[in-house]
KETOR-699750 format. One record per residue (C-alpha): residue in one letter; z, x, y. Coordinates in pm, whole numbers, padded with zeros to 5 digits, always signed. Layout:
REM residues N
AZXY/...
REM end
This chain:
REM residues 226
M+04883+00838-07561/K+04571+01039-07427/K+04372+00689-07526/N+04597+00506-07335/I+04561+00747-07024/V+04224+00764-07047/N+04214+00335-07039/L+04461+00353-06773/F+04171+00604-06549/I+03922+00351-06638/L+04082+00007-06581/F+04133+00229-06209/S+03784+00343-06186/C+03724+00002-06226/F+03929-00129-05956/I+03808+00119-05693/F+03492+00017-05749/C+03528-00408-05743/C+03701-00275-05354/N+03471-00094-05244/Q+03192-00324-05368/V+03415-00629-05119/N+03470-00444-04883/A+03087-00340-04827/N+02992-00734-04848/N+03261-00823-04603/F+03080-00554-04348/E+02717-00662-04474/K+02818-01037-04367/A+03044-00962-04005/E+02724-00769-03931/K+02490-01033-04003/F+02720-01271-03806/I+02679-01023-03527/R+02326-01049-03522/K+02348-01437-03546/A+02562-01420-03244/E+02365-01209-03043/T+02023-01428-03092/A+02199-01775-03062/S+02084-02022-02799/I+02415-02239-02803/Q+02721-02068-02693/D+02962-02265-02902/E+02717-02139-03169/S+02781-01769-03092/Y+03130-01815-03081/E+03171-01925-03410/Y+02931-01615-03534/I+03171-01383-03348/N+03483-01537-03513/K+03373-01525-03858/A+03282-01172-03789/R+03603-01079-03677/V+03800-01217-03928/L+03595-00978-04202/Y+03634-00649-03913/Q+03980-00787-03915/E+04049-00777-04326/E+03913-00473-04356/Y+04152-00299-04044/D+04433-00498-04189/E+04372-00280-04533/N+04301+00063-04354/P+04373+00070-03928/L+04154+00385-04026/N+03834+00243-04133/I+03562+00338-03896/Q+03316+00095-03979/A+03607-00179-03883/L+03701-00032-03601/L+03370-00039-03424/G+03292-00381-03568/L+03663-00517-03400/S+03502-00266-03107/K+03159-00495-03102/V+03308-00830-03126/N+03554-00785-02822/Q+03212-00651-02630/L+03032-00962-02727/L+03326-01160-02612/Q+03316-00888-02288/D+03715-00815-02353/R+03641-00523-02203/T+04007-00350-02308/E+04065-00450-02650/A+03671-00355-02745/K+03753+00006-02595/L+04095+00027-02765/Y+03871+00004-03103/V+03615+00194-03044/L+03831+00506-02866/K+04033+00450-03142/A+03699+00545-03391/Y+03587+00795-03142/N+03899+01046-03159/M+03892+01131-03524/N+03572+01289-03464/P+03451+01324-03099/A+03133+01557-03268/D+03024+01284-03463/C+02656+01161-03336/K+02719+00778-03451/L+03046+00760-03285/Q+02901+00939-02982/R+02616+00662-02970/A+02908+00369-03042/M+03097+00475-02676/G+02753+00461-02528/D+02701+00134-02668/F+03050+00008-02568/F+02987+00165-02214/F+02652-00018-02163/S+02795-00371-02287/F+02991-00346-01987/Q+02705-00196-01726/E+02894+00119-01708/Y+02525+00262-01736/S+02564+00596-01588/T+02853+00687-01784/A+02660+00553-02139/I+02421+00780-02030/E+02666+01063-02099/Y+02701+00952-02427/Y+02367+00888-02545/K+02309+01251-02445/L+02550+01387-02630/A+02440+01182-02970/L+02105+01274-02899/A+02157+01648-02917/S+02404+01590-03204/G+02186+01451-03423/L+02005+01141-03309/L+01713+01294-03201/R+01495+01081-03365/D+01708+00719-03347/F+01477+00507-03125/E+01754+00265-03076/T+01943+00537-02883/N+01632+00647-02662/L+01554+00303-02599/K+01890+00222-02481/S+01883+00545-02291/A+01587+00437-02111/K+01727+00096-02016/C+02054+00277-01847/Y+01777+00491-01652/E+01592+00227-01544/K+01917+00038-01453/L+02033+00299-01203/G+01697+00280-01081/D+01607+00623-01206/L+01261+00492-01312/A+01095+00869-01371/N+01316+00910-01640/A+01332+00570-01733/E+00933+00592-01802/L+00997+00931-01998/Y+01228+00811-02270/Y+01013+00454-02306/K+00731+00731-02376/I+00945+00859-02643/C+01054+00547-02794/Y+00678+00473-02822/H+00603+00840-03013/L+00919+00733-03275/N+00777+00381-03308/S+00445+00309-03159/Q+00453-00092-03299/S+00716-00199-03059/K+00612-00471-02843/E+00922-00374-02611/V+00853-00015-02529/M+00444-00169-02493/K+00515-00405-02263/K+00756-00088-02045/L+00496+00130-02078/N+00245-00118-01990/E+00465-00194-01646/Y+00481+00151-01555/D+00103+00217-01580/S+00005-00136-01365/A+00247-00022-01129/K+00085+00354-01077/H-00236+00177-01128/P-00271-00187-01006/D-00655-00237-01075/N-00647-00070-01428/S-00670-00287-01693/Q-00334-00446-01827/E-00421-00337-02174/L-00231-00019-02333/E-00463+00195-02572/E-00283+00399-02820/A-00485+00666-02757/K-00341+00687-02371/Y-00046+00817-02483/K-00164+01128-02765/Y-00112+01340-02381/L+00233+01274-02232/F+00455+01334-01951/K+00119+01454-01695/D+00261+01355-01315/K+00411+01571-01067/K+00775+01502-00993/T+01101+01659-00910/S+01214+01964-00995/E+01529+01817-01213/T+01269+01517-01363/Q+00993+01793-01449/Q+01266+01988-01695/N+01356+01684-01848/E+00996+01576-01891/N+00981+01970-02055/D+01237+01924-02268/A+01078+01632-02401/E+00782+01777-02486/N+00975+01970-02675/I+01127+01725-02819/I+00826+01526-02916/E+00677+01878-03041/Q+00961+01901-03311/L+00926+01539-03379/N+00530+01646-03490/S+00565+01937-03695/K+00802+01708-03899/
REM end
């Protein structure tokens, strides 16, 4: 009797393990399709990858409607298709399960960013940064882009500088900082020397922006102390 129970337990454990592996593989494949869709140069090819990702995410959602990864995946699919209603439905369902989760806060920011609602997006990115994604390059980069879209170039530059600190090899960030520096000093060389950004946030700006810069200096100090 005990032996049969042990065998059943082993079989059940193997079944759960296999299911988890299948789920992981589905998500991995879906994420690859999403990346291909985002970089595809032909629209029909992009739609093909989006639909492949949708099928995989839908399978996982049908199996478990509370699967956060599936919910976020379906939201992403609909963001790429510019279906705001469906995209919001899925991301909100995930977010409402745990509004304090920094990754879900970032997902909300990404949703609003994808529909050019930058003022709302930046509020969720701020929450995500404060809740655990302080050192996350992508969240800081999206924050910089939001401020840039809103015409707040002082704060945009601030976040690009933070991004540079997090990843000094990013060509996108280097290019942006180069542009900001050239706008301030049009006679300077276009080359952005790495040593130039050892000392950040020196410009005199509005009191609100200056406070943001002071906060950013504290962030940089925290990063350097780790």
